[in-house]
C-alpha positions as CSV (number, residue, x, y, z in Angstrom):
1,M,0.0,0.0,0.0
2,K,1.3,3.4,-0.9
3,K,2.1,5.5,2.2
4,Q,-0.4,8.4,2.3
5,N,-2.1,10.8,4.7
6,L,-5.3,9.0,5.4
7,S,-7.0,12.2,6.5
8,D,-6.9,13.8,3.0
9,Y,-10.4,14.5,1.8
10,D,-12.4,16.9,-0.4
11,P,-13.7,19.7,1.9
12,S,-16.5,20.5,-0.6
13,L,-18.0,17.1,0.1
14,V,-18.4,17.6,3.8
15,P,-21.8,19.0,4.9
16,S,-22.1,21.8,7.4
17,G,-22.3,20.8,11.0
18,K,-24.3,23.9,12.0
19,G,-26.9,23.0,14.6
20,R,-25.6,19.4,14.8
21,R,-24.9,17.9,18.3
22,I,-22.2,15.3,18.5
23,G,-20.9,13.2,21.4
24,I,-17.3,12.1,21.5
25,V,-16.4,9.1,23.8
26,V,-12.7,8.9,24.4
27,A,-10.7,6.0,25.9
28,E,-8.2,7.1,28.6
29,W,-5.9,4.1,27.8
30,N,-3.1,5.3,25.5
31,R,-4.1,8.9,26.5
32,E,-1.5,10.7,24.5
33,I,-2.8,9.1,21.4
34,T,-6.5,9.3,22.2
35,D,-6.3,13.0,23.3
36,A,-4.7,13.8,19.9
37,L,-7.5,11.9,18.1
38,A,-10.2,13.7,20.1
39,Q,-8.6,17.1,19.4
40,G,-8.5,16.3,15.7
41,A,-12.2,15.5,15.8
42,I,-13.1,18.6,17.8
43,D,-11.0,20.9,15.5
44,T,-12.7,19.4,12.4
45,L,-16.2,19.8,13.9
46,H,-15.4,23.4,14.6
47,K,-14.1,23.8,11.1
48,Y,-17.5,22.7,9.8
49,D,-19.5,25.0,12.1
50,V,-20.4,22.7,15.0
51,D,-20.6,25.0,18.0
52,D,-18.5,24.1,21.1
53,K,-21.8,23.9,23.1
54,D,-23.0,21.2,20.8
55,I,-20.0,18.9,21.4
56,L,-20.2,16.6,24.4
57,L,-16.9,15.0,25.3
58,V,-16.8,12.2,27.8
59,H,-14.0,9.8,28.9
60,V,-14.1,6.1,29.6
61,P,-11.3,4.0,31.1
62,G,-10.4,2.0,28.0
63,S,-11.4,1.1,24.5
64,F,-13.6,-1.8,25.6
65,E,-15.8,0.7,27.4
66,L,-16.4,2.9,24.3
67,T,-19.5,0.8,23.5
68,T,-21.0,1.4,26.9
69,G,-20.0,5.1,26.8
70,A,-21.7,5.5,23.4
71,D,-24.8,3.7,24.6
72,L,-25.0,5.8,27.8
73,L,-24.6,9.0,25.8
74,L,-27.3,8.2,23.4
75,R,-29.7,6.9,26.1
76,N,-29.2,10.0,28.3
77,K,-28.7,12.6,25.7
78,P,-31.2,11.7,22.9
79,E,-30.7,15.1,21.3
80,L,-27.3,14.0,20.0
81,D,-27.2,13.5,16.3
82,A,-24.1,11.1,16.4
83,V,-21.4,9.7,18.6
84,I,-17.7,9.3,17.7
85,G,-15.9,6.5,19.6
86,V,-12.2,7.3,20.0
87,G,-9.7,4.8,21.2
88,C,-6.4,3.1,20.6
89,V,-5.5,-0.6,21.0
90,I,-1.9,-1.6,20.4
91,Q,-1.0,-5.3,19.6
92,G,0.6,-7.1,22.5
93,E,1.9,-10.6,23.1
94,T,-1.5,-12.1,23.8
95,R,-4.9,-12.4,22.0
96,H,-6.3,-9.6,24.2
97,F,-5.9,-7.2,21.2
98,D,-8.2,-9.4,19.0
99,F,-10.9,-9.7,21.7
100,I,-11.0,-5.9,22.4
101,C,-11.0,-4.9,18.7
102,E,-13.8,-7.3,17.8
103,A,-15.9,-6.4,20.8
104,V,-15.6,-2.6,20.2
105,S,-16.3,-2.9,16.5
106,Q,-19.4,-5.1,17.1
107,G,-20.5,-3.1,20.1
108,L,-20.4,0.3,18.3
109,T,-22.3,-1.2,15.4
110,N,-25.0,-2.6,17.7
111,C,-25.2,0.7,19.5
112,A,-25.8,2.6,16.2
113,L,-28.5,0.1,15.2
114,K,-30.2,0.2,18.7
115,H,-30.4,4.0,18.8
116,E,-30.8,4.5,15.0
117,K,-28.1,7.1,15.0
118,P,-24.6,7.2,13.6
119,V,-21.9,5.8,15.9
120,V,-18.5,6.3,14.3
121,F,-15.6,3.9,14.8
122,S,-12.4,5.9,15.4
123,L,-10.5,3.2,17.1
124,L,-6.9,2.8,16.1
125,T,-5.8,-0.9,15.9
126,T,-2.1,-0.8,15.4
127,N,0.9,-3.1,15.8
128,N,3.0,-0.7,17.8
129,Y,3.0,2.8,19.4
130,E,4.8,4.4,16.4
131,Q,1.9,3.4,14.0
132,A,-0.5,4.9,16.5
133,Q,1.4,8.2,16.5
134,D,1.5,8.2,12.7
135,R,-2.4,8.0,12.7
136,A,-2.9,10.5,15.6
137,G,-1.6,13.6,13.8
138,G,1.6,12.1,12.2
139,K,2.4,11.1,8.7
140,H,-0.8,9.2,8.1
141,G,-3.1,12.0,9.3
142,N,-5.5,11.9,12.2
143,K,-8.2,9.3,12.6
144,G,-10.1,11.7,14.7
145,V,-10.4,14.1,11.7
146,E,-11.8,11.2,9.7
147,G,-14.3,10.3,12.5
148,A,-15.6,13.9,12.6
149,I,-16.1,14.0,8.8
150,T,-17.8,10.6,8.9
151,A,-20.1,11.7,11.6
152,L,-21.1,14.8,9.6
153,K,-21.7,12.8,6.5
154,M,-23.7,10.2,8.2
155,I,-25.9,12.7,10.0
156,D,-26.5,14.4,6.7
157,L,-27.4,11.1,5.1
158,Q,-29.8,10.3,7.9
159,K,-31.5,13.7,7.7
160,Q,-31.8,13.5,3.9
161,L,-33.5,10.1,4.1
162,E,-35.8,11.1,6.9
163,T,-37.2,14.0,4.8
164,K,-38.0,11.8,1.8
């Protein structure tokens, strides 16, 4: 695969976030990485006119808890239009990595279906810390930026379909 900045996108294809309300659930594990991802998401939401008062940022202990955090947000804050789950799991010596990654991906999908709202997967699943840094504002962009853009596009899609 060609090395590229994975956060390159066409700004003209990103809908305005004006009036949109977005929750961001951030794992505290690998905090340096997840804070950079969350900041990338927040900066991007601001760039597309999401007001700071319309962004709800919460932290959970680890990536496994992203699913519960997203569910709690949507259950207790039904006015949210979408939730972005931000975490980082780095491969270790055991299969723990596989179980966490699978549980989070399935859990966030189930949460989106349950609440009928976009729940965005912004979980880094890397082999090492350097790869995580590369995707949290390094040479491969910032997965948090991608999460924010995905949330805005999915909210727009949902609103378009609801009005038809």
